[in-house]
N, C-alpha and C positions, 0 to 999 in steps of 0.2 A: 621554567623550575614552578614545580607543582607546589600547589597549593598549604602546605605545611611547613616546606622550607619555606615564602615569603613567608607565611609566617613568623615563621620561624626569627626572619632574617630581620624582618620590623620590631620584635620583639629588644634581640640583643641592642637597634639603632635603639629604639629606648629608654634600655633601659643604662645605655652609654650617654646618653644623651640629659637621660637626668639625673646619674652621679657628676658629671659635668657643671651640671649649672647649681651641685648643690656644696660644688665646692668651691672656695678662693683663688685670685688666679694665683697663685706660688705653688699647690693642689694642683692646679690643675694643668697647668705647665709640669711638673712630678710627672702626673699620670701621661699626658701624651707622649715622654720623651720613655716612659716604660710601656704602651704601649704599642708604642715608634718603635723601638729598641732590642723588647722585651726583658733588658734587664739596665740595672746599670747601677755602680757601687754607692753608696756614699756620699762621698768625694765629689763625685760625676754633678750625682742631685746637686750639693750643697753650691759649686759652683753655676750652676743653672739658674739656681732662684737669688743667689749673691746674699748664702744665708750666713751668717754672720758667726753659727757653729753645727759640728752634726745633728747635734740634739733639736735645731730645730726644725730640723730633718723627720727625725725620728720621731717625733713630736707631727710633723706632716700628716707621717704617712701612716704611724697608726691607730693614728689620734683622732684624725678627719679626714687620709683616703680612708681608709680601712671602718674606720669607724659609720660614716656616707655607704659604704658600700653594704653594710649590716644590717646594716635597715634597711636598706633600695634592696638590696639583692637575697639576705639572709647569707652570705658568706664575703670575705676579706677581696680584695683586687688586687694587693700584696703579699707578697712574703720576702723573707731574708732567706736564702740558701750559702749554705758554708761552700758548697759543692755541689754543680748541675751541668751535667752537659746540655746543650740550647740543642735546639731541638730541628732546629736550622739548617748547622752552624757543623753541630757534631762538634763547638768547638767543649773541653772543658776549664764551666766558668767556676771560677774562688770567689769565694763572698763581696754576692750580690743582691740586691734587690732585682725580685722576677715578677712582671702584672700577672700576673694568671687566668687561665681560657687560651692563651694565644690561640683555640681554634675558635673560640667567641667574637674574637675579636680584626676575622677576618673585615675587609674591605666590603661591603657589598653597594647592588649599582638601581641603590631604594634612591628612588626621587627629593630627599633630601638629605645632603650633606649634612655630612656632625662639619664644624668650625669654629674658631678660633682663633681671632688677635690675642700679640699679646708683643704691649708695649714697653721697650724697656730699656734698661739705662739708649744706648746708641743708635736702636735697634727697633725697628719692628717685625713681629716674625707672624704671619701668620702659616694656621696648622688647619689644614682643611684636608679631610676623607674624600677622595677618589674611586672611579672606577678604576678595576686592575688594567682595563681596553680603553688609557689615553697614551698618548705620546705627545712627553713633554719639550718633543724637538721640533710641535708643532704650534709654539704657545705663542701668540700675539696678546701683550703685555704691555698695558698705555696710564698712563697719568696724567692724570690733568683734573688741573684747579682742588686739588686735596685728594681725589678718589682716585684708585688703584683699578685697575680693568685687566684680569690674567685672562682671556678664554684658550682652550686649551682642546685639540679636538682628539676626537675619536679615533684608532686608529686603524687604516681601510683597513681591509682583508683582504 
């Protein structure tokens, strides 16, 4: 990789880390979800964070996530679209919120991945950014003394 590509990748990761750190747990959950799936309907996001109303989700999208992104990046992180074609699937998606800058959200191979833990009602969810060369089928998962250890091997060429 060229020096400019590595520097750009490092800047993207640094920017995303700063934004995630500036958000509360529910807003981080929304942003992770939109980053992972690229888009979601308001009802999906409401259920995701167990919000009492769509207004709570809208408030987080506009007044929490986008305000922090505007402050840190100079642009919003999410946007509502009445109709949009998903560039990865070619599917027409109606009335959804979209993570902006999909090209900026590519998983990198840097030394410190983004990781977040969500302690939910009946589960714990760990979301981690991993390089594309990981072989999930060869996962080694151990749980001992309240500590979860997941070891993922790199794919063999």
